[in-house]
PDB file of N, CA, C and O in Angstrom:
ATOM      1  N   UNK A   1     147.548  -7.036  25.839  1.00  0.00           N
ATOM      2  CA  UNK A   1     147.293  -5.645  26.136  1.00  0.00           C
ATOM      3  C   UNK A   1     148.444  -4.761  25.627  1.00  0.00           C
ATOM      4  O   UNK A   1     148.221  -3.634  25.184  1.00  0.00           O
ATOM      5  N   UNK A   2     149.656  -5.279  25.695  1.00  0.00           N
ATOM      6  CA  UNK A   2     150.811  -4.491  25.252  1.00  0.00           C
ATOM      7  C   UNK A   2     150.738  -4.181  23.752  1.00  0.00           C
ATOM      8  O   UNK A   2     151.059  -3.068  23.337  1.00  0.00           O
ATOM      9  N   UNK A   3     150.325  -5.143  22.949  1.00  0.00           N
ATOM     10  CA  UNK A   3     150.210  -4.906  21.507  1.00  0.00           C
ATOM     11  C   UNK A   3     149.119  -3.884  21.217  1.00  0.00           C
ATOM     12  O   UNK A   3     149.276  -3.027  20.348  1.00  0.00           O
ATOM     13  N   UNK A   4     148.029  -3.979  21.941  1.00  0.00           N
ATOM     14  CA  UNK A   4     146.911  -3.040  21.808  1.00  0.00           C
ATOM     15  C   UNK A   4     147.378  -1.622  22.135  1.00  0.00           C
ATOM     16  O   UNK A   4     147.126  -0.687  21.375  1.00  0.00           O
ATOM     17  N   UNK A   5     148.057  -1.474  23.264  1.00  0.00           N
ATOM     18  CA  UNK A   5     148.536  -0.163  23.688  1.00  0.00           C
ATOM     19  C   UNK A   5     149.597   0.366  22.722  1.00  0.00           C
ATOM     20  O   UNK A   5     149.635   1.561  22.429  1.00  0.00           O
ATOM     21  N   UNK A   6     150.448  -0.518  22.236  1.00  0.00           N
ATOM     22  CA  UNK A   6     151.509  -0.122  21.304  1.00  0.00           C
ATOM     23  C   UNK A   6     150.917   0.468  20.028  1.00  0.00           C
ATOM     24  O   UNK A   6     151.472   1.408  19.461  1.00  0.00           O
ATOM     25  N   UNK A   7     149.816  -0.072  19.588  1.00  0.00           N
ATOM     26  CA  UNK A   7     149.207   0.427  18.349  1.00  0.00           C
ATOM     27  C   UNK A   7     148.629   1.831  18.504  1.00  0.00           C
ATOM     28  O   UNK A   7     148.487   2.549  17.514  1.00  0.00           O
ATOM     29  N   UNK A   8     148.292   2.234  19.735  1.00  0.00           N
ATOM     30  CA  UNK A   8     147.725   3.561  19.964  1.00  0.00           C
ATOM     31  C   UNK A   8     148.775   4.661  20.071  1.00  0.00           C
ATOM     32  O   UNK A   8     148.451   5.833  19.878  1.00  0.00           O
ATOM     33  N   UNK A   9     150.002   4.319  20.368  1.00  0.00           N
ATOM     34  CA  UNK A   9     151.048   5.326  20.513  1.00  0.00           C
ATOM     35  C   UNK A   9     151.539   5.723  19.121  1.00  0.00           C
ATOM     36  O   UNK A   9     151.781   4.872  18.265  1.00  0.00           O
ATOM     37  N   UNK A  10     151.679   7.027  18.914  1.00  0.00           N
ATOM     38  CA  UNK A  10     152.050   7.513  17.579  1.00  0.00           C
ATOM     39  C   UNK A  10     153.520   7.245  17.275  1.00  0.00           C
ATOM     40  O   UNK A  10     154.361   7.189  18.172  1.00  0.00           O
ATOM     41  N   UNK A  11     153.805   7.081  15.979  1.00  0.00           N
ATOM     42  CA  UNK A  11     155.158   6.841  15.491  1.00  0.00           C
ATOM     43  C   UNK A  11     155.872   8.166  15.287  1.00  0.00           C
ATOM     44  O   UNK A  11     155.242   9.196  15.045  1.00  0.00           O
ATOM     45  N   UNK A  12     157.196   8.127  15.387  1.00  0.00           N
ATOM     46  CA  UNK A  12     158.022   9.289  15.069  1.00  0.00           C
ATOM     47  C   UNK A  12     158.892   8.935  13.876  1.00  0.00           C
ATOM     48  O   UNK A  12     159.552   7.895  13.862  1.00  0.00           O
ATOM     49  N   UNK A  13     158.889   9.804  12.878  1.00  0.00           N
ATOM     50  CA  UNK A  13     159.672   9.603  11.660  1.00  0.00           C
ATOM     51  C   UNK A  13     160.570  10.816  11.446  1.00  0.00           C
ATOM     52  O   UNK A  13     160.195  11.941  11.778  1.00  0.00           O
ATOM     53  N   UNK A  14     161.738  10.588  10.898  1.00  0.00           N
ATOM     54  CA  UNK A  14     162.637  11.674  10.528  1.00  0.00           C
ATOM     55  C   UNK A  14     162.084  12.308   9.258  1.00  0.00           C
ATOM     56  O   UNK A  14     161.870  11.620   8.260  1.00  0.00           O
ATOM     57  N   UNK A  15     161.855  13.600   9.293  1.00  0.00           N
ATOM     58  CA  UNK A  15     161.245  14.288   8.155  1.00  0.00           C
ATOM     59  C   UNK A  15     162.144  14.429   6.947  1.00  0.00           C
ATOM     60  O   UNK A  15     161.650  14.563   5.828  1.00  0.00           O
ATOM     61  N   UNK A  16     163.445  14.401   7.144  1.00  0.00           N
ATOM     62  CA  UNK A  16     164.366  14.608   6.024  1.00  0.00           C
ATOM     63  C   UNK A  16     164.541  13.367   5.153  1.00  0.00           C
ATOM     64  O   UNK A  16     164.571  13.467   3.927  1.00  0.00           O
ATOM     65  N   UNK A  17     164.656  12.194   5.787  1.00  0.00           N
ATOM     66  CA  UNK A  17     164.925  11.001   4.987  1.00  0.00           C
ATOM     67  C   UNK A  17     163.978   9.844   5.270  1.00  0.00           C
ATOM     68  O   UNK A  17     164.198   8.744   4.764  1.00  0.00           O
ATOM     69  N   UNK A  18     162.938  10.054   6.057  1.00  0.00           N
ATOM     70  CA  UNK A  18     161.918   9.043   6.257  1.00  0.00           C
ATOM     71  C   UNK A  18     162.331   7.862   7.111  1.00  0.00           C
ATOM     72  O   UNK A  18     161.779   6.773   6.954  1.00  0.00           O
ATOM     73  N   UNK A  19     163.283   8.044   8.008  1.00  0.00           N
ATOM     74  CA  UNK A  19     163.745   6.966   8.878  1.00  0.00           C
ATOM     75  C   UNK A  19     162.818   6.876  10.093  1.00  0.00           C
ATOM     76  O   UNK A  19     162.456   7.894  10.685  1.00  0.00           O
ATOM     77  N   UNK A  20     162.444   5.662  10.453  1.00  0.00           N
ATOM     78  CA  UNK A  20     161.596   5.429  11.618  1.00  0.00           C
ATOM     79  C   UNK A  20     162.411   5.637  12.882  1.00  0.00           C
ATOM     80  O   UNK A  20     163.452   5.003  13.057  1.00  0.00           O
ATOM     81  N   UNK A  21     161.953   6.523  13.775  1.00  0.00           N
ATOM     82  CA  UNK A  21     162.673   6.846  14.997  1.00  0.00           C
ATOM     83  C   UNK A  21     162.108   6.146  16.225  1.00  0.00           C
ATOM     84  O   UNK A  21     162.715   6.185  17.295  1.00  0.00           O
ATOM     85  N   UNK A  22     160.966   5.513  16.081  1.00  0.00           N
ATOM     86  CA  UNK A  22     160.354   4.818  17.213  1.00  0.00           C
ATOM     87  C   UNK A  22     159.037   5.456  17.611  1.00  0.00           C
ATOM     88  O   UNK A  22     158.466   6.260  16.874  1.00  0.00           O
ATOM     89  N   UNK A  23     158.573   5.085  18.781  1.00  0.00           N
ATOM     90  CA  UNK A  23     157.298   5.585  19.287  1.00  0.00           C
ATOM     91  C   UNK A  23     157.499   6.843  20.130  1.00  0.00           C
ATOM     92  O   UNK A  23     158.592   7.097  20.638  1.00  0.00           O
ATOM     93  N   UNK A  24     156.441   7.617  20.268  1.00  0.00           N
ATOM     94  CA  UNK A  24     156.436   8.784  21.140  1.00  0.00           C
ATOM     95  C   UNK A  24     155.895   8.329  22.495  1.00  0.00           C
ATOM     96  O   UNK A  24     154.684   8.324  22.716  1.00  0.00           O
ATOM     97  N   UNK A  25     156.794   7.948  23.394  1.00  0.00           N
ATOM     98  CA  UNK A  25     156.420   7.282  24.647  1.00  0.00           C
ATOM     99  C   UNK A  25     155.759   8.193  25.660  1.00  0.00           C
ATOM    100  O   UNK A  25     155.279   7.709  26.685  1.00  0.00           O
ATOM    101  N   UNK A  26     155.714   9.490  25.417  1.00  0.00           N
ATOM    102  CA  UNK A  26     155.073  10.410  26.344  1.00  0.00           C
ATOM    103  C   UNK A  26     153.591  10.079  26.502  1.00  0.00           C
ATOM    104  O   UNK A  26     153.018  10.281  27.572  1.00  0.00           O
ATOM    105  N   UNK A  27     152.976   9.576  25.446  1.00  0.00           N
ATOM    106  CA  UNK A  27     151.544   9.255  25.463  1.00  0.00           C
ATOM    107  C   UNK A  27     151.217   8.033  26.317  1.00  0.00           C
ATOM    108  O   UNK A  27     150.063   7.857  26.709  1.00  0.00           O
ATOM    109  N   UNK A  28     152.194   7.191  26.612  1.00  0.00           N
ATOM    110  CA  UNK A  28     151.916   5.917  27.281  1.00  0.00           C
ATOM    111  C   UNK A  28     151.326   6.095  28.675  1.00  0.00           C
ATOM    112  O   UNK A  28     150.441   5.333  29.063  1.00  0.00           O
ATOM    113  N   UNK A  29     151.792   7.079  29.434  1.00  0.00           N
ATOM    114  CA  UNK A  29     151.269   7.283  30.784  1.00  0.00           C
ATOM    115  C   UNK A  29     149.779   7.598  30.763  1.00  0.00           C
ATOM    116  O   UNK A  29     149.019   7.095  31.590  1.00  0.00           O
ATOM    117  N   UNK A  30     149.372   8.423  29.825  1.00  0.00           N
ATOM    118  CA  UNK A  30     147.957   8.766  29.705  1.00  0.00           C
ATOM    119  C   UNK A  30     147.122   7.538  29.325  1.00  0.00           C
ATOM    120  O   UNK A  30     146.015   7.359  29.834  1.00  0.00           O
ATOM    121  N   UNK A  31     147.643   6.705  28.444  1.00  0.00           N
ATOM    122  CA  UNK A  31     146.930   5.487  28.070  1.00  0.00           C
ATOM    123  C   UNK A  31     146.813   4.521  29.237  1.00  0.00           C
ATOM    124  O   UNK A  31     145.777   3.878  29.405  1.00  0.00           O
ATOM    125  N   UNK A  32     147.859   4.409  30.044  1.00  0.00           N
ATOM    126  CA  UNK A  32     147.809   3.531  31.215  1.00  0.00           C
ATOM    127  C   UNK A  32     146.712   3.976  32.181  1.00  0.00           C
ATOM    128  O   UNK A  32     145.986   3.148  32.733  1.00  0.00           O
ATOM    129  N   UNK A  33     146.600   5.276  32.377  1.00  0.00           N
ATOM    130  CA  UNK A  33     145.557   5.800  33.275  1.00  0.00           C
ATOM    131  C   UNK A  33     144.166   5.616  32.670  1.00  0.00           C
ATOM    132  O   UNK A  33     143.223   5.240  33.366  1.00  0.00           O
ATOM    133  N   UNK A  34     144.048   5.882  31.387  1.00  0.00           N
ATOM    134  CA  UNK A  34     142.742   5.809  30.737  1.00  0.00           C
ATOM    135  C   UNK A  34     142.188   4.381  30.730  1.00  0.00           C
ATOM    136  O   UNK A  34     140.992   4.179  30.944  1.00  0.00           O
ATOM    137  N   UNK A  35     143.040   3.406  30.489  1.00  0.00           N
ATOM    138  CA  UNK A  35     142.606   2.010  30.451  1.00  0.00           C
ATOM    139  C   UNK A  35     142.791   1.291  31.791  1.00  0.00           C
ATOM    140  O   UNK A  35     142.593   0.081  31.892  1.00  0.00           O
ATOM    141  N   UNK A  36     143.174   2.057  32.815  1.00  0.00           N
ATOM    142  CA  UNK A  36     143.306   1.541  34.175  1.00  0.00           C
ATOM    143  C   UNK A  36     144.163   0.269  34.229  1.00  0.00           C
ATOM    144  O   UNK A  36     143.736  -0.766  34.743  1.00  0.00           O
ATOM    145  N   UNK A  37     145.364   0.374  33.693  1.00  0.00           N
ATOM    146  CA  UNK A  37     146.304  -0.741  33.659  1.00  0.00           C
ATOM    147  C   UNK A  37     146.859  -0.977  35.058  1.00  0.00           C
ATOM    148  O   UNK A  37     147.352  -0.054  35.705  1.00  0.00           O
ATOM    149  N   UNK A  38     146.774  -2.211  35.513  1.00  0.00           N
ATOM    150  CA  UNK A  38     147.230  -2.542  36.866  1.00  0.00           C
ATOM    151  C   UNK A  38     148.747  -2.676  36.958  1.00  0.00           C
ATOM    152  O   UNK A  38     149.328  -2.282  37.970  1.00  0.00           O
ATOM    153  N   UNK A  39     149.397  -3.212  35.947  1.00  0.00           N
ATOM    154  CA  UNK A  39     150.849  -3.418  35.945  1.00  0.00           C
ATOM    155  C   UNK A  39     151.497  -2.637  34.800  1.00  0.00           C
ATOM    156  O   UNK A  39     151.910  -3.240  33.809  1.00  0.00           O
ATOM    157  N   UNK A  40     151.593  -1.320  34.913  1.00  0.00           N
ATOM    158  CA  UNK A  40     152.144  -0.545  33.788  1.00  0.00           C
ATOM    159  C   UNK A  40     153.600  -0.876  33.480  1.00  0.00           C
ATOM    160  O   UNK A  40     154.005  -0.803  32.320  1.00  0.00           O
ATOM    161  N   UNK A  41     154.397  -1.239  34.481  1.00  0.00           N
ATOM    162  CA  UNK A  41     155.799  -1.577  34.224  1.00  0.00           C
ATOM    163  C   UNK A  41     155.911  -2.821  33.346  1.00  0.00           C
ATOM    164  O   UNK A  41     156.731  -2.876  32.430  1.00  0.00           O
ATOM    165  N   UNK A  42     155.091  -3.796  33.633  1.00  0.00           N
ATOM    166  CA  UNK A  42     155.110  -5.037  32.853  1.00  0.00           C
ATOM    167  C   UNK A  42     154.634  -4.790  31.426  1.00  0.00           C
ATOM    168  O   UNK A  42     155.236  -5.284  30.473  1.00  0.00           O
ATOM    169  N   UNK A  43     153.564  -4.034  31.281  1.00  0.00           N
ATOM    170  CA  UNK A  43     153.030  -3.730  29.948  1.00  0.00           C
ATOM    171  C   UNK A  43     154.045  -2.899  29.161  1.00  0.00           C
ATOM    172  O   UNK A  43     154.263  -3.146  27.975  1.00  0.00           O
ATOM    173  N   UNK A  44     154.662  -1.918  29.814  1.00  0.00           N
ATOM    174  CA  UNK A  44     155.651  -1.080  29.146  1.00  0.00           C
ATOM    175  C   UNK A  44     156.849  -1.912  28.694  1.00  0.00           C
ATOM    176  O   UNK A  44     157.394  -1.672  27.617  1.00  0.00           O
ATOM    177  N   UNK A  45     157.263  -2.882  29.501  1.00  0.00           N
ATOM    178  CA  UNK A  45     158.366  -3.764  29.135  1.00  0.00           C
ATOM    179  C   UNK A  45     158.069  -4.487  27.819  1.00  0.00           C
ATOM    180  O   UNK A  45     158.913  -4.516  26.923  1.00  0.00           O
ATOM    181  N   UNK A  46     156.880  -5.064  27.701  1.00  0.00           N
ATOM    182  CA  UNK A  46     156.527  -5.785  26.477  1.00  0.00           C
ATOM    183  C   UNK A  46     156.319  -4.832  25.303  1.00  0.00           C
ATOM    184  O   UNK A  46     156.606  -5.181  24.158  1.00  0.00           O
ATOM    185  N   UNK A  47     155.827  -3.644  25.586  1.00  0.00           N
ATOM    186  CA  UNK A  47     155.673  -2.654  24.524  1.00  0.00           C
ATOM    187  C   UNK A  47     157.038  -2.258  23.952  1.00  0.00           C
ATOM    188  O   UNK A  47     157.201  -2.163  22.736  1.00  0.00           O
ATOM    189  N   UNK A  48     158.006  -2.030  24.827  1.00  0.00           N
ATOM    190  CA  UNK A  48     159.350  -1.663  24.376  1.00  0.00           C
ATOM    191  C   UNK A  48     160.035  -2.814  23.643  1.00  0.00           C
ATOM    192  O   UNK A  48     160.750  -2.601  22.664  1.00  0.00           O
ATOM    193  N   UNK A  49     159.811  -4.018  24.123  1.00  0.00           N
ATOM    194  CA  UNK A  49     160.367  -5.198  23.459  1.00  0.00           C
ATOM    195  C   UNK A  49     159.819  -5.318  22.042  1.00  0.00           C
ATOM    196  O   UNK A  49     160.569  -5.536  21.091  1.00  0.00           O
ATOM    197  N   UNK A  50     158.506  -5.173  21.913  1.00  0.00           N
ATOM    198  CA  UNK A  50     157.861  -5.242  20.601  1.00  0.00           C
ATOM    199  C   UNK A  50     158.317  -4.085  19.709  1.00  0.00           C
ATOM    200  O   UNK A  50     158.527  -4.278  18.512  1.00  0.00           O
ATOM    201  N   UNK A  51     158.473  -2.891  20.277  1.00  0.00           N
ATOM    202  CA  UNK A  51     158.901  -1.742  19.497  1.00  0.00           C
ATOM    203  C   UNK A  51     160.313  -1.945  18.950  1.00  0.00           C
ATOM    204  O   UNK A  51     160.622  -1.497  17.846  1.00  0.00           O
ATOM    205  N   UNK A  52     161.162  -2.614  19.712  1.00  0.00           N
ATOM    206  CA  UNK A  52     162.504  -2.925  19.216  1.00  0.00           C
ATOM    207  C   UNK A  52     162.454  -3.817  17.989  1.00  0.00           C
ATOM    208  O   UNK A  52     163.219  -3.623  17.044  1.00  0.00           O
ATOM    209  N   UNK A  53     161.557  -4.792  17.999  1.00  0.00           N
ATOM    210  CA  UNK A  53     161.406  -5.680  16.845  1.00  0.00           C
ATOM    211  C   UNK A  53     160.862  -4.929  15.637  1.00  0.00           C
ATOM    212  O   UNK A  53     161.313  -5.139  14.511  1.00  0.00           O
ATOM    213  N   UNK A  54     159.892  -4.052  15.878  1.00  0.00           N
ATOM    214  CA  UNK A  54     159.310  -3.263  14.791  1.00  0.00           C
ATOM    215  C   UNK A  54     160.361  -2.332  14.189  1.00  0.00           C
ATOM    216  O   UNK A  54     160.471  -2.222  12.968  1.00  0.00           O
ATOM    217  N   UNK A  55     161.129  -1.668  15.043  1.00  0.00           N
ATOM    218  CA  UNK A  55     162.162  -0.747  14.559  1.00  0.00           C
ATOM    219  C   UNK A  55     163.212  -1.487  13.740  1.00  0.00           C
ATOM    220  O   UNK A  55     163.650  -0.988  12.703  1.00  0.00           O
ATOM    221  N   UNK A  56     163.619  -2.665  14.190  1.00  0.00           N
ATOM    222  CA  UNK A  56     164.614  -3.453  13.455  1.00  0.00           C
ATOM    223  C   UNK A  56     164.087  -3.849  12.079  1.00  0.00           C
ATOM    224  O   UNK A  56     164.806  -3.759  11.084  1.00  0.00           O
ATOM    225  N   UNK A  57     162.822  -4.292  12.028  1.00  0.00           N
ATOM    226  CA  UNK A  57     162.223  -4.711  10.762  1.00  0.00           C
ATOM    227  C   UNK A  57     162.114  -3.527   9.802  1.00  0.00           C
ATOM    228  O   UNK A  57     162.416  -3.666   8.616  1.00  0.00           O
ATOM    229  N   UNK A  58     161.688  -2.363  10.299  1.00  0.00           N
ATOM    230  CA  UNK A  58     161.558  -1.182   9.448  1.00  0.00           C
ATOM    231  C   UNK A  58     162.917  -0.704   8.962  1.00  0.00           C
ATOM    232  O   UNK A  58     163.037  -0.228   7.833  1.00  0.00           O
ATOM    233  N   UNK A  59     163.939  -0.824   9.796  1.00  0.00           N
ATOM    234  CA  UNK A  59     165.298  -0.448   9.391  1.00  0.00           C
ATOM    235  C   UNK A  59     165.780  -1.361   8.256  1.00  0.00           C
ATOM    236  O   UNK A  59     166.360  -0.887   7.279  1.00  0.00           O
ATOM    237  N   UNK A  60     165.539  -2.664   8.389  1.00  0.00           N
ATOM    238  CA  UNK A  60     165.978  -3.611   7.363  1.00  0.00           C
ATOM    239  C   UNK A  60     165.268  -3.375   6.046  1.00  0.00           C
ATOM    240  O   UNK A  60     165.891  -3.464   4.988  1.00  0.00           O
ATOM    241  N   UNK A  61     163.987  -3.079   6.086  1.00  0.00           N
ATOM    242  CA  UNK A  61     163.235  -2.780   4.863  1.00  0.00           C
ATOM    243  C   UNK A  61     163.784  -1.507   4.217  1.00  0.00           C
ATOM    244  O   UNK A  61     163.960  -1.457   3.000  1.00  0.00           O
ATOM    245  N   UNK A  62     164.054  -0.485   5.020  1.00  0.00           N
ATOM    246  CA  UNK A  62     164.616   0.763   4.506  1.00  0.00           C
ATOM    247  C   UNK A  62     165.985   0.562   3.875  1.00  0.00           C
ATOM    248  O   UNK A  62     166.288   1.150   2.838  1.00  0.00           O
ATOM    249  N   UNK A  63     166.809  -0.267   4.500  1.00  0.00           N
ATOM    250  CA  UNK A  63     168.135  -0.552   3.944  1.00  0.00           C
ATOM    251  C   UNK A  63     168.039  -1.278   2.610  1.00  0.00           C
ATOM    252  O   UNK A  63     168.783  -0.972   1.678  1.00  0.00           O
ATOM    253  N   UNK A  64     167.121  -2.244   2.517  1.00  0.00           N
ATOM    254  CA  UNK A  64     166.938  -2.954   1.237  1.00  0.00           C
ATOM    255  C   UNK A  64     166.500  -1.992   0.139  1.00  0.00           C
ATOM    256  O   UNK A  64     166.992  -2.066  -0.987  1.00  0.00           O
ATOM    257  N   UNK A  65     165.581  -1.095   0.463  1.00  0.00           N
ATOM    258  CA  UNK A  65     165.122  -0.121  -0.531  1.00  0.00           C
ATOM    259  C   UNK A  65     166.246   0.820  -0.929  1.00  0.00           C
ATOM    260  O   UNK A  65     166.391   1.149  -2.106  1.00  0.00           O
ATOM    261  N   UNK A  66     167.048   1.258   0.045  1.00  0.00           N
ATOM    262  CA  UNK A  66     168.152   2.161  -0.240  1.00  0.00           C
ATOM    263  C   UNK A  66     169.182   1.491  -1.134  1.00  0.00           C
ATOM    264  O   UNK A  66     169.669   2.097  -2.089  1.00  0.00           O
ATOM    265  N   UNK A  67     169.516   0.235  -0.825  1.00  0.00           N
ATOM    266  CA  UNK A  67     170.499  -0.486  -1.633  1.00  0.00           C
ATOM    267  C   UNK A  67     169.992  -0.744  -3.041  1.00  0.00           C
ATOM    268  O   UNK A  67     170.760  -0.666  -4.000  1.00  0.00           O
ATOM    269  N   UNK A  68     168.703  -1.052  -3.177  1.00  0.00           N
ATOM    270  CA  UNK A  68     168.109  -1.263  -4.496  1.00  0.00           C
ATOM    271  C   UNK A  68     168.171   0.017  -5.313  1.00  0.00           C
ATOM    272  O   UNK A  68     168.544  -0.008  -6.486  1.00  0.00           O
ATOM    273  N   UNK A  69     167.806   1.139  -4.693  1.00  0.00           N
ATOM    274  CA  UNK A  69     167.859   2.419  -5.403  1.00  0.00           C
ATOM    275  C   UNK A  69     169.288   2.784  -5.768  1.00  0.00           C
ATOM    276  O   UNK A  69     169.538   3.321  -6.847  1.00  0.00           O
ATOM    277  N   UNK A  70     170.225   2.495  -4.876  1.00  0.00           N
ATOM    278  CA  UNK A  70     171.632   2.772  -5.143  1.00  0.00           C
ATOM    279  C   UNK A  70     172.145   1.932  -6.306  1.00  0.00           C
ATOM    280  O   UNK A  70     172.873   2.428  -7.167  1.00  0.00           O
ATOM    281  N   UNK A  71     171.762   0.658  -6.326  1.00  0.00           N
ATOM    282  CA  UNK A  71     172.174  -0.237  -7.410  1.00  0.00           C
ATOM    283  C   UNK A  71     171.587   0.219  -8.741  1.00  0.00           C
ATOM    284  O   UNK A  71     172.275   0.205  -9.762  1.00  0.00           O
ATOM    285  N   UNK A  72     170.329   0.620  -8.732  1.00  0.00           N
ATOM    286  CA  UNK A  72     169.686   1.058  -9.969  1.00  0.00           C
ATOM    287  C   UNK A  72     170.301   2.347 -10.487  1.00  0.00           C
ATOM    288  O   UNK A  72     170.468   2.513 -11.696  1.00  0.00           O
ATOM    289  N   UNK A  73     170.638   3.257  -9.590  1.00  0.00           N
ATOM    290  CA  UNK A  73     171.226   4.519 -10.045  1.00  0.00           C
ATOM    291  C   UNK A  73     172.656   4.319 -10.552  1.00  0.00           C
ATOM    292  O   UNK A  73     173.086   5.024 -11.464  1.00  0.00           O
ATOM    293  N   UNK A  74     173.394   3.375  -9.980  1.00  0.00           N
ATOM    294  CA  UNK A  74     174.758   3.137 -10.457  1.00  0.00           C
ATOM    295  C   UNK A  74     174.750   2.405 -11.796  1.00  0.00           C
ATOM    296  O   UNK A  74     175.670   2.587 -12.593  1.00  0.00           O
ATOM    297  N   UNK A  75     173.753   1.596 -12.062  1.00  0.00           N
ATOM    298  CA  UNK A  75     173.656   0.888 -13.341  1.00  0.00           C
ATOM    299  C   UNK A  75     173.077   1.760 -14.447  1.00  0.00           C
ATOM    300  O   UNK A  75     173.275   1.469 -15.626  1.00  0.00           O
ATOM    301  N   UNK A  76     172.375   2.811 -14.090  1.00  0.00           N
ATOM    302  CA  UNK A  76     171.710   3.649 -15.088  1.00  0.00           C
ATOM    303  C   UNK A  76     172.711   4.415 -15.944  1.00  0.00           C
ATOM    304  O   UNK A  76     172.430   4.675 -17.114  1.00  0.00           O
ATOM    305  N   UNK A  77     173.858   4.782 -15.408  1.00  0.00           N
ATOM    306  CA  UNK A  77     174.828   5.584 -16.148  1.00  0.00           C
ATOM    307  C   UNK A  77     175.784   4.787 -17.006  1.00  0.00           C
ATOM    308  O   UNK A  77     176.597   5.382 -17.713  1.00  0.00           O
ATOM    309  N   UNK A  78     175.723   3.474 -16.976  1.00  0.00           N
ATOM    310  CA  UNK A  78     176.668   2.656 -17.730  1.00  0.00           C
ATOM    311  C   UNK A  78     176.211   2.500 -19.173  1.00  0.00           C
ATOM    312  O   UNK A  78     175.070   2.122 -19.441  1.00  0.00           O
ATOM    313  N   UNK A  79     177.106   2.791 -20.084  1.00  0.00           N
ATOM    314  CA  UNK A  79     176.831   2.543 -21.499  1.00  0.00           C
ATOM    315  C   UNK A  79     177.978   1.713 -22.035  1.00  0.00           C
ATOM    316  O   UNK A  79     179.141   1.970 -21.724  1.00  0.00           O
ATOM    317  N   UNK A  80     177.654   0.734 -22.825  1.00  0.00           N
ATOM    318  CA  UNK A  80     178.648  -0.160 -23.391  1.00  0.00           C
ATOM    319  C   UNK A  80     178.807   0.162 -24.876  1.00  0.00           C
ATOM    320  O   UNK A  80     177.828   0.251 -25.616  1.00  0.00           O
ATOM    321  N   UNK A  81     180.047   0.331 -25.289  1.00  0.00           N
ATOM    322  CA  UNK A  81     180.312   0.727 -26.679  1.00  0.00           C
ATOM    323  C   UNK A  81     180.752  -0.435 -27.549  1.00  0.00           C
ATOM    324  O   UNK A  81     181.076  -0.243 -28.721  1.00  0.00           O
ATOM    325  N   UNK A  82     180.768  -1.619 -27.001  1.00  0.00           N
ATOM    326  CA  UNK A  82     181.195  -2.755 -27.804  1.00  0.00           C
ATOM    327  C   UNK A  82     180.181  -3.896 -27.641  1.00  0.00           C
ATOM    328  O   UNK A  82     179.434  -3.978 -26.666  1.00  0.00           O
ATOM    329  N   UNK A  83     180.200  -4.757 -28.638  1.00  0.00           N
ATOM    330  CA  UNK A  83     179.318  -5.903 -28.633  1.00  0.00           C
ATOM    331  C   UNK A  83     180.215  -7.142 -28.770  1.00  0.00           C
ATOM    332  O   UNK A  83     180.837  -7.346 -29.812  1.00  0.00           O
ATOM    333  N   UNK A  84     180.277  -7.943 -27.744  1.00  0.00           N
ATOM    334  CA  UNK A  84     181.146  -9.117 -27.748  1.00  0.00           C
ATOM    335  C   UNK A  84     180.268 -10.348 -27.950  1.00  0.00           C
ATOM    336  O   UNK A  84     179.310 -10.583 -27.213  1.00  0.00           O
ATOM    337  N   UNK A  85     180.625 -11.123 -28.971  1.00  0.00           N
ATOM    338  CA  UNK A  85     179.903 -12.373 -29.211  1.00  0.00           C
ATOM    339  C   UNK A  85     180.889 -13.507 -29.161  1.00  0.00           C
ATOM    340  O   UNK A  85     181.995 -13.408 -29.692  1.00  0.00           O
ATOM    341  N   UNK A  86     180.487 -14.592 -28.518  1.00  0.00           N
ATOM    342  CA  UNK A  86     181.415 -15.703 -28.344  1.00  0.00           C
ATOM    343  C   UNK A  86     181.198 -16.843 -29.233  1.00  0.00           C
ATOM    344  O   UNK A  86     181.931 -17.830 -29.161  1.00  0.00           O
TER     345      UNK A  86
END
């Protein structure tokens, strides 16, 4: 049930650089009432646990992309004026 509920809560992203900020947890109370959840504390615990894993994974993917772009931009300006043959 926690994974199901987690998928319904909207994501928050930073508009300037596209960083994942997490879920908008304000919606969770309404979902608990709508689906008549008996143990909202337990479900919320697993939702937050899962959200931590999702946020970590998205951060790592973003860092890999940033480092790749940084590496490509630093290599783009290099020009070699000599040809060395051994």
